[in-house]
N, CA, C and O atoms as CSV, one atom per row, in Angstrom:
chain,resi,resn,atom,element,x,y,z
A,1,MET,N,N,3.611,9.780,14.310
A,1,MET,CA,C,3.664,9.460,12.606
A,1,MET,C,C,3.868,10.631,11.542
A,1,MET,O,O,3.189,11.644,11.709
A,2,PRO,N,N,4.786,10.571,10.415
A,2,PRO,CA,C,4.918,11.523,9.760
A,2,PRO,C,C,3.666,11.891,8.733
A,2,PRO,O,O,2.874,11.011,8.396
A,3,GLN,N,N,3.555,13.193,8.285
A,3,GLN,CA,C,2.335,13.263,7.488
A,3,GLN,C,C,3.182,13.106,5.996
A,3,GLN,O,O,4.288,13.612,5.806
A,4,ILE,N,N,2.565,12.447,5.171
A,4,ILE,CA,C,3.037,12.358,3.616
A,4,ILE,C,C,1.710,12.665,2.990
A,4,ILE,O,O,0.678,12.003,3.088
A,5,TRP,N,N,1.950,14.010,2.196
A,5,TRP,CA,C,0.775,14.356,1.381
A,5,TRP,C,C,1.509,14.179,-0.289
A,5,TRP,O,O,2.594,14.574,-0.715
A,6,MET,N,N,0.394,13.416,-0.961
A,6,MET,CA,C,0.899,13.136,-2.313
A,6,MET,C,C,-0.266,13.342,-3.351
A,6,MET,O,O,-1.401,12.927,-3.119
A,7,THR,N,N,0.081,14.017,-4.530
A,7,THR,CA,C,-0.656,14.328,-5.512
A,7,THR,C,C,-1.364,12.951,-6.040
A,7,THR,O,O,-0.850,11.858,-5.805
A,8,TYR,N,N,-2.417,13.071,-6.672
A,8,TYR,CA,C,-3.147,11.971,-7.148
A,8,TYR,C,C,-2.217,10.938,-8.108
A,8,TYR,O,O,-2.320,9.713,-8.168
A,9,GLU,N,N,-1.318,11.774,-8.810
A,9,GLU,CA,C,-0.506,11.028,-9.774
A,9,GLU,C,C,0.669,10.164,-8.866
A,9,GLU,O,O,1.067,9.049,-9.203
A,10,GLU,N,N,1.085,10.805,-7.802
A,10,GLU,CA,C,2.299,10.244,-6.925
A,10,GLU,C,C,1.497,9.009,-6.103
A,10,GLU,O,O,2.021,7.961,-5.725
A,11,LEU,N,N,0.002,9.432,-5.915
A,11,LEU,CA,C,-0.449,8.473,-5.375
A,11,LEU,C,C,-0.881,6.790,-5.859
A,11,LEU,O,O,-1.008,5.711,-5.280
A,12,GLY,N,N,-1.020,7.359,-7.397
A,12,GLY,CA,C,-1.247,6.159,-8.197
A,12,GLY,C,C,-0.077,5.538,-8.590
A,12,GLY,O,O,-0.226,4.349,-8.873
A,13,ALA,N,N,1.089,5.999,-8.697
A,13,ALA,CA,C,2.263,5.446,-8.548
A,13,ALA,C,C,2.521,4.379,-7.241
A,13,ALA,O,O,3.067,3.287,-7.395
A,14,LEU,N,N,2.118,4.798,-6.163
A,14,LEU,CA,C,2.292,4.144,-5.273
A,14,LEU,C,C,1.263,3.107,-5.170
A,14,LEU,O,O,1.614,1.993,-4.781
A,15,MET,N,N,-0.063,3.346,-5.492
A,15,MET,CA,C,-1.036,2.398,-5.616
A,15,MET,C,C,-0.871,1.461,-6.804
A,15,MET,O,O,-1.554,0.436,-6.827
A,16,ASN,N,N,0.064,1.754,-7.892
A,16,ASN,CA,C,0.323,1.164,-9.243
A,16,ASN,C,C,-1.452,1.328,-9.710
A,16,ASN,O,O,-2.128,0.311,-9.864
A,17,CYS,N,N,-1.834,2.221,-9.830
A,17,CYS,CA,C,-3.013,2.782,-10.763
A,17,CYS,C,C,-2.796,4.010,-11.303
A,17,CYS,O,O,-1.777,4.680,-11.137
A,18,ASP,N,N,-3.814,4.331,-11.994
A,18,ASP,CA,C,-3.558,6.066,-12.490
A,18,ASP,C,C,-4.277,6.932,-11.744
A,18,ASP,O,O,-5.053,6.446,-10.922
A,19,ALA,N,N,-4.166,8.531,-11.879
A,19,ALA,CA,C,-4.713,9.479,-11.015
A,19,ALA,C,C,-5.969,9.220,-10.704
A,19,ALA,O,O,-6.406,9.152,-9.555
A,20,ALA,N,N,-6.559,9.074,-11.666
A,20,ALA,CA,C,-8.283,9.042,-11.550
A,20,ALA,C,C,-8.583,8.126,-10.600
A,20,ALA,O,O,-9.499,8.443,-9.841
A,21,GLU,N,N,-7.882,6.707,-10.376
A,21,GLU,CA,C,-8.271,5.688,-9.839
A,21,GLU,C,C,-7.512,5.866,-8.213
A,21,GLU,O,O,-7.835,5.371,-7.134
A,22,ALA,N,N,-6.602,6.613,-8.517
A,22,ALA,CA,C,-6.151,7.022,-6.949
A,22,ALA,C,C,-7.002,8.086,-6.302
A,22,ALA,O,O,-6.971,8.087,-5.071
A,23,ARG,N,N,-7.916,9.186,-7.020
A,23,ARG,CA,C,-8.399,9.818,-6.797
A,23,ARG,C,C,-9.745,9.269,-5.811
A,23,ARG,O,O,-10.065,9.803,-4.749
A,24,SER,N,N,-10.361,8.210,-6.366
A,24,SER,CA,C,-11.385,7.353,-6.068
A,24,SER,C,C,-11.021,6.598,-4.973
A,24,SER,O,O,-11.837,6.302,-4.101
A,25,ALA,N,N,-9.995,6.300,-4.948
A,25,ALA,CA,C,-9.409,5.326,-3.676
A,25,ALA,C,C,-9.128,6.426,-2.441
A,25,ALA,O,O,-9.391,6.122,-1.277
A,26,ALA,N,N,-8.636,7.578,-2.760
A,26,ALA,CA,C,-8.538,8.500,-1.814
A,26,ALA,C,C,-9.896,8.570,-1.117
A,26,ALA,O,O,-10.067,8.249,0.059
A,27,GLN,N,N,-10.821,9.005,-1.918
A,27,GLN,CA,C,-12.251,9.325,-1.366
A,27,GLN,C,C,-12.996,7.917,-0.643
A,27,GLN,O,O,-13.739,7.946,0.338
A,28,THR,N,N,-12.619,6.817,-1.339
A,28,THR,CA,C,-13.186,5.916,-0.667
A,28,THR,C,C,-12.514,5.625,0.837
A,28,THR,O,O,-13.241,5.359,1.794
A,29,MET,N,N,-11.056,5.702,0.955
A,29,MET,CA,C,-10.516,5.504,2.128
A,29,MET,C,C,-10.584,6.786,3.206
A,29,MET,O,O,-10.013,6.764,4.296
A,30,GLN,N,N,-11.279,7.760,2.773
A,30,GLN,CA,C,-11.422,8.891,3.477
A,30,GLN,C,C,-10.093,9.216,3.898
A,30,GLN,O,O,-9.726,9.081,5.065
A,31,LEU,N,N,-9.226,9.719,2.801
A,31,LEU,CA,C,-7.871,10.188,3.173
A,31,LEU,C,C,-7.952,11.754,3.136
A,31,LEU,O,O,-8.410,12.300,2.132
A,32,ASP,N,N,-7.560,12.415,4.103
A,32,ASP,CA,C,-7.515,14.005,4.058
A,32,ASP,C,C,-7.164,14.231,2.736
A,32,ASP,O,O,-6.295,13.603,2.131
A,33,ARG,N,N,-8.110,15.485,2.114
A,33,ARG,CA,C,-7.283,15.923,0.865
A,33,ARG,C,C,-7.558,17.050,0.935
A,33,ARG,O,O,-8.576,17.410,1.525
A,34,ARG,N,N,-6.511,18.121,0.202
A,34,ARG,CA,C,-6.483,19.727,0.380
A,34,ARG,C,C,-5.766,20.133,-0.885
A,34,ARG,O,O,-4.970,19.366,-1.428
A,35,ARG,N,N,-5.997,21.139,-1.280
A,35,ARG,CA,C,-5.433,21.980,-2.719
A,35,ARG,C,C,-4.232,22.768,-1.873
A,35,ARG,O,O,-4.254,23.408,-0.822
A,36,SER,N,N,-3.197,22.436,-2.793
A,36,SER,CA,C,-1.852,22.973,-2.384
A,36,SER,C,C,-1.684,24.572,-3.080
A,36,SER,O,O,-2.150,24.899,-4.171
A,37,ARG,N,N,-1.058,25.278,-2.342
A,37,ARG,CA,C,-0.399,26.541,-2.824
A,37,ARG,C,C,-0.270,26.453,-4.603
A,37,ARG,O,O,-0.407,27.479,-5.270
A,38,ASP,N,N,-0.034,25.304,-5.157
A,38,ASP,CA,C,0.253,25.325,-6.149
A,38,ASP,C,C,-0.602,24.976,-7.279
A,38,ASP,O,O,-0.267,24.751,-8.442
A,39,GLY,N,N,-2.167,24.965,-6.563
A,39,GLY,CA,C,-3.267,24.462,-7.011
A,39,GLY,C,C,-3.552,23.016,-7.359
A,39,GLY,O,O,-4.630,22.656,-7.832
A,40,ARG,N,N,-2.621,22.267,-7.124
A,40,ARG,CA,C,-2.768,20.723,-7.010
A,40,ARG,C,C,-3.381,20.124,-5.722
A,40,ARG,O,O,-3.022,20.615,-4.652
A,41,THR,N,N,-4.161,19.236,-5.726
A,41,THR,CA,C,-5.057,18.337,-4.897
A,41,THR,C,C,-3.875,17.507,-4.445
A,41,THR,O,O,-3.203,17.031,-5.360
A,42,ARG,N,N,-3.497,17.247,-3.218
A,42,ARG,CA,C,-3.081,16.349,-2.543
A,42,ARG,C,C,-3.974,15.637,-1.252
A,42,ARG,O,O,-4.791,16.163,-0.497
A,43,ALA,N,N,-3.398,14.001,-1.327
A,43,ALA,CA,C,-4.200,13.606,-0.095
A,43,ALA,C,C,-3.096,12.964,0.828
A,43,ALA,O,O,-2.106,12.379,0.389
A,44,LYS,N,N,-3.392,13.145,2.164
A,44,LYS,CA,C,-2.443,12.672,3.027
A,44,LYS,C,C,-2.476,10.952,3.280
A,44,LYS,O,O,-3.490,10.254,3.303
A,45,LEU,N,N,-1.487,10.638,3.405
A,45,LEU,CA,C,-1.377,9.038,3.426
A,45,LEU,C,C,-1.616,8.409,4.872
A,45,LEU,O,O,-1.026,8.891,5.839
A,46,ASN,N,N,-2.608,7.178,5.032
A,46,ASN,CA,C,-3.025,7.065,6.136
A,46,ASN,C,C,-1.701,5.896,6.535
A,46,ASN,O,O,-0.690,5.812,5.837
A,47,LEU,N,N,-1.950,5.009,7.832
A,47,LEU,CA,C,-0.912,4.433,8.147
A,47,LEU,C,C,-0.636,3.311,7.086
A,47,LEU,O,O,0.503,3.022,6.719
A,48,MET,N,N,-1.714,2.737,6.652
A,48,MET,CA,C,-1.118,1.595,5.834
A,48,MET,C,C,-0.285,2.090,4.554
A,48,MET,O,O,0.827,1.587,4.393
A,49,LEU,N,N,-0.673,2.887,3.781
A,49,LEU,CA,C,-0.239,3.909,2.873
A,49,LEU,C,C,1.167,4.477,3.085
A,49,LEU,O,O,2.062,4.516,2.240
A,50,THR,N,N,1.221,4.961,4.499
A,50,THR,CA,C,2.809,5.430,4.811
A,50,THR,C,C,3.823,4.084,4.924
A,50,THR,O,O,5.034,4.128,4.710
A,51,GLU,N,N,3.190,3.082,5.242
A,51,GLU,CA,C,3.983,1.888,5.728
A,51,GLU,C,C,4.516,1.403,4.500
A,51,GLU,O,O,5.676,0.995,4.448
A,52,VAL,N,N,3.542,1.416,3.213
A,52,VAL,CA,C,3.969,0.716,1.963
A,52,VAL,C,C,5.011,1.846,1.552
A,52,VAL,O,O,6.074,1.349,1.181
A,53,PHE,N,N,4.983,3.455,1.517
A,53,PHE,CA,C,5.651,4.324,0.969
A,53,PHE,C,C,6.799,4.239,1.533
A,53,PHE,O,O,7.647,4.499,0.680
A,54,ILE,N,N,7.465,3.915,2.935
A,54,ILE,CA,C,8.377,3.966,3.619
A,54,ILE,C,C,9.052,2.633,3.230
A,54,ILE,O,O,10.243,2.590,2.921
A,55,ASP,N,N,8.328,1.652,3.252
A,55,ASP,CA,C,9.098,0.062,2.803
A,55,ASP,C,C,9.513,0.185,1.435
A,55,ASP,O,O,10.508,-0.483,1.158
A,56,ARG,N,N,8.954,0.941,0.404
A,56,ARG,CA,C,9.399,0.881,-1.076
A,56,ARG,C,C,10.661,2.037,-0.963
A,56,ARG,O,O,11.708,1.810,-1.569
A,57,LEU,N,N,10.534,3.055,-0.307
A,57,LEU,CA,C,11.755,3.869,-0.034
A,57,LEU,C,C,13.015,3.114,0.629
A,57,LEU,O,O,14.167,3.318,0.245
A,58,VAL,N,N,12.681,2.227,1.654
A,58,VAL,CA,C,14.141,1.529,2.024
A,58,VAL,C,C,14.233,0.228,1.065
A,58,VAL,O,O,15.329,-0.331,1.113
A,59,ARG,N,N,13.304,-0.332,0.230
A,59,ARG,CA,C,13.743,-1.482,-0.536
A,59,ARG,C,C,14.398,-0.843,-1.750
A,59,ARG,O,O,15.189,-1.490,-2.436
A,60,ASP,N,N,14.094,0.365,-2.013
A,60,ASP,CA,C,14.409,1.302,-3.322
A,60,ASP,C,C,16.311,1.563,-2.719
A,60,ASP,O,O,17.268,1.179,-3.392
A,61,GLY,N,N,16.413,2.143,-1.617
A,61,GLY,CA,C,17.669,2.165,-1.242
A,61,GLY,C,C,18.393,0.926,-1.106
A,61,GLY,O,O,19.544,1.020,-1.531
A,62,ILE,N,N,18.141,0.007,-0.734
A,62,ILE,CA,C,18.651,-1.429,-0.617
A,62,ILE,C,C,19.080,-1.598,-1.594
A,62,ILE,O,O,20.297,-1.764,-1.674
A,63,MET,N,N,18.249,-1.630,-2.781
A,63,MET,CA,C,18.665,-2.172,-4.267
A,63,MET,C,C,19.775,-1.346,-4.703
A,63,MET,O,O,20.741,-1.977,-5.132
A,64,ARG,N,N,19.886,0.245,-4.693
A,64,ARG,CA,C,20.722,0.919,-4.840
A,64,ARG,C,C,22.008,0.778,-4.312
A,64,ARG,O,O,22.992,1.139,-4.958
A,65,GLU,N,N,22.103,0.213,-3.029
A,65,GLU,CA,C,23.255,-0.149,-2.336
A,65,GLU,C,C,23.537,-1.478,-2.940
A,65,GLU,O,O,24.713,-1.463,-3.303
A,66,LEU,N,N,23.116,-2.338,-3.144
A,66,LEU,CA,C,23.144,-3.557,-3.694
A,66,LEU,C,C,24.026,-3.606,-5.134
A,66,LEU,O,O,24.979,-4.303,-5.484
A,67,ASP,N,N,23.289,-2.578,-5.777
A,67,ASP,CA,C,23.849,-2.339,-7.131
A,67,ASP,C,C,25.373,-1.708,-7.182
A,67,ASP,O,O,26.300,-2.127,-7.875
A,68,SER,N,N,25.390,-0.630,-6.298
A,68,SER,CA,C,26.785,-0.242,-6.216
A,68,SER,C,C,27.617,-1.131,-5.914
A,68,SER,O,O,28.686,-1.134,-6.524
A,69,CYS,N,N,27.303,-2.366,-4.654
A,69,CYS,CA,C,28.473,-3.345,-4.167
A,69,CYS,C,C,28.702,-4.053,-5.598
A,69,CYS,O,O,29.838,-4.045,-6.070
A,70,VAL,N,N,27.564,-4.709,-6.346
A,70,VAL,CA,C,27.713,-5.636,-7.532
A,70,VAL,C,C,28.958,-4.704,-8.240
A,70,VAL,O,O,30.097,-5.140,-8.408
A,71,GLY,N,N,28.534,-3.417,-8.598
A,71,GLY,CA,C,29.302,-2.839,-9.604
A,71,GLY,C,C,31.070,-2.843,-8.894
A,71,GLY,O,O,32.040,-2.967,-9.642
A,72,ASP,N,N,31.188,-2.713,-7.643
A,72,ASP,CA,C,32.327,-2.605,-7.270
A,72,ASP,C,C,33.106,-3.794,-7.287
A,72,ASP,O,O,34.241,-3.970,-7.731
A,73,LEU,N,N,32.148,-4.753,-6.613
A,73,LEU,CA,C,32.674,-6.193,-7.042
A,73,LEU,C,C,33.456,-6.897,-8.595
A,73,LEU,O,O,34.417,-7.643,-8.780
A,74,ARG,N,N,32.352,-6.124,-9.614
A,74,ARG,CA,C,32.959,-6.306,-10.857
A,74,ARG,C,C,34.053,-5.544,-11.359
A,74,ARG,O,O,34.790,-5.911,-12.274
A,75,THR,N,N,34.144,-4.357,-10.664
A,75,THR,CA,C,35.604,-3.548,-10.822
A,75,THR,C,C,36.691,-4.216,-10.394
A,75,THR,O,O,37.802,-4.284,-10.919
A,76,MET,N,N,36.200,-4.808,-9.186
A,76,MET,CA,C,37.522,-5.847,-8.568
A,76,MET,C,C,38.130,-6.700,-9.209
A,76,MET,O,O,39.352,-6.837,-9.263
A,77,ARG,N,N,37.037,-7.546,-9.917
A,77,ARG,CA,C,37.259,-9.036,-10.656
A,77,ARG,C,C,37.993,-8.479,-11.758
A,77,ARG,O,O,39.112,-8.944,-11.974
A,78,ASP,N,N,37.512,-7.481,-12.554
A,78,ASP,CA,C,38.399,-7.050,-13.824
A,78,ASP,C,C,39.455,-6.535,-13.479
A,78,ASP,O,O,40.375,-6.619,-14.294
A,79,ARG,N,N,39.693,-5.896,-12.305
A,79,ARG,CA,C,41.294,-5.467,-11.741
A,79,ARG,C,C,42.073,-6.728,-11.743
A,79,ARG,O,O,43.091,-6.938,-12.401
A,80,MET,N,N,41.428,-7.611,-10.865
A,80,MET,CA,C,42.424,-8.707,-10.605
A,80,MET,C,C,42.761,-9.679,-12.051
A,80,MET,O,O,43.859,-10.131,-12.377
A,81,GLY,N,N,41.561,-9.817,-12.713
A,81,GLY,CA,C,41.808,-10.521,-14.132
A,81,GLY,C,C,43.123,-9.768,-14.854
A,81,GLY,O,O,44.102,-10.290,-15.388
A,82,ALA,N,N,42.781,-8.317,-14.672
A,82,ALA,CA,C,44.008,-7.761,-15.635
A,82,ALA,C,C,45.376,-8.074,-14.923
A,82,ALA,O,O,46.463,-7.972,-15.490
A,83,ALA,N,N,45.229,-8.406,-13.818
A,83,ALA,CA,C,46.816,-8.184,-13.003
A,83,ALA,C,C,47.322,-9.855,-12.970
A,83,ALA,O,O,48.417,-10.266,-12.587
A,84,ARG,N,N,46.274,-10.592,-13.449
A,84,ARG,CA,C,46.506,-12.123,-13.630
A,84,ARG,C,C,47.611,-12.366,-14.989
A,84,ARG,O,O,47.545,-11.617,-15.963
A,85,PRO,N,N,48.602,-13.485,-14.915
A,85,PRO,CA,C,49.246,-13.450,-15.859
A,85,PRO,C,C,48.692,-14.439,-16.776
A,85,PRO,O,O,48.191,-15.447,-16.278
A,86,ALA,N,N,48.710,-14.282,-18.201
A,86,ALA,CA,C,48.279,-14.790,-19.272
A,86,ALA,C,C,48.648,-16.301,-19.341
A,86,ALA,O,O,49.706,-16.553,-18.766
A,87,ALA,N,N,47.944,-17.495,-19.982
A,87,ALA,CA,C,48.374,-18.590,-19.973
A,87,ALA,C,C,49.545,-19.025,-20.630
A,87,ALA,O,O,49.689,-18.731,-21.817
A,88,GLY,N,N,50.400,-19.680,-20.035
A,88,GLY,CA,C,51.836,-19.940,-20.238
A,88,GLY,C,C,52.723,-18.834,-19.671
A,88,GLY,O,O,53.887,-19.223,-19.582
A,89,GLU,N,N,52.572,-17.798,-19.333
A,89,GLU,CA,C,53.434,-17.087,-18.749
A,89,GLU,C,C,53.657,-17.107,-17.220
A,89,GLU,O,O,52.608,-17.160,-16.578
A,90,THR,N,N,54.686,-17.079,-16.571
A,90,THR,CA,C,55.144,-17.124,-15.321
A,90,THR,C,C,55.511,-15.892,-14.713
A,90,THR,O,O,56.135,-15.026,-15.327
A,91,ARG,N,N,55.153,-15.781,-13.549
A,91,ARG,CA,C,55.441,-14.409,-12.786
A,91,ARG,C,C,56.916,-14.635,-12.273
A,91,ARG,O,O,57.331,-15.786,-12.127
A,92,THR,N,N,57.710,-13.541,-11.997
A,92,THR,CA,C,58.841,-13.752,-11.183
A,92,THR,C,C,58.521,-12.975,-10.031
A,92,THR,O,O,57.694,-12.066,-9.957
A,93,SER,N,N,59.291,-13.445,-9.110
A,93,SER,CA,C,59.096,-12.869,-7.834
A,93,SER,C,C,60.094,-11.782,-7.610
A,93,SER,O,O,60.989,-11.555,-8.424
A,94,ALA,N,N,59.975,-11.272,-6.769
A,94,ALA,CA,C,60.875,-10.209,-5.850
A,94,ALA,C,C,61.811,-10.806,-5.265
A,94,ALA,O,O,62.927,-10.287,-5.250
A,95,ALA,N,N,61.604,-11.879,-4.725
A,95,ALA,CA,C,62.689,-12.355,-4.001
A,95,ALA,C,C,63.303,-13.361,-4.652
A,95,ALA,O,O,64.059,-14.070,-3.988
A,96,GLY,N,N,63.127,-13.631,-6.007
A,96,GLY,CA,C,63.651,-14.218,-6.844
A,96,GLY,C,C,64.432,-15.188,-7.045
A,96,GLY,O,O,64.755,-15.493,-8.193
């Protein structure tokens, strides 16, 4: 299982709370906590929080991919609409 260490701010974002509540939750859940070289304390996610973190990463990736596909479809629709003759116009075929 990967080790994922988060600051209390990051943990709060994951848990939908503020940093102080995340710190309290980390203590309650007895998460490993360490001060990093940058002076900030980080908590190591347990299995449940790791699953939530990875699920969000996957979901966010899927949403970005969907947004990209929707954009591609809109572009194609616009291109096809521009190529369509206006009402009352007829196209001449090359075979003629």
